[in-house]
Steps between C-alpha positions, in 0.01 A plus 500: 500500500837322478676525165577177335824420319423474126779250431358221720241294310521155653172336595623269776245614758227522244565139392515369857180689589330339195619156607364567849164618361474191277583278793238675718231484231562132433557422866835339396726477807763308301601820324596677828841330561624606154372848561680521835822376338472772235453762772805380682707519177384857448596573869847361449551724198370805688218565252348847530137590458226712661273450800156628397207662685181396335301770688689778326597302188861592531834351603595565864859386498774362284600173663777243454389141531692291757318172481193321631425455868196456722263454201602849380757659270787641708582843364718791595353851467740705291331820389359730629691467829252479789682490839180415687469168316713191524705460182423124501137427421305184425247578228257298289592434137174655394616845612821498296518632146776534243625849415319504166167431671516814722243700306160558680297336225715186507480491879122520483498213247726289729270580797181395319657164403624437855209652700319170573823369660624807687454534879593873499558766247800651673781309667552574870873561544695426824633800685868531568636353825545759774881470472485635140353830628796589715759736349804317384846669522637608162863397494764401752487629860637854547852546642592757762649739241184466281264631763301818454661827611444610860163648594435871554527453878860395458580816305344713776711322760815555298411866446432544875839343591680723254324809640577404860870429422520837312343674799744335739799602287366857481450522878837347590690708249 
């Protein structure tokens, strides 16, 4: 399980999730624009929270909110680092929790309240683009004097030349 910072006790995601649940229960579509604006404000401030897996009742990732796009919350996966996944994900608000809600019992409680409205218990995350899998160089390009020392074959060639020149000097002298 991912440890949660004890100092963070804001309930921004909790409050937005409750507003969404109230709007869904009352079939109140007029509440959605205000909810979207609040999500965009959290995104501009870089609000951090957790992406939850309701199957295992645990947080999957720490995420940083980026805004609201494509009917989903745009979030950046921060921890744990998973190179096989794209860092930018679009996730439903229902699968986000505040740090202080990251206990299994609280996650179960959240799930039971949201269950009638959830399409899936676990968010399907986008894989990383193929370009992200290639090895990236670490630092500036190497200069000629920074190259690795010569191979073993070069040493054998140098030793052979030295032996031959010594043999020639010995025969001639």
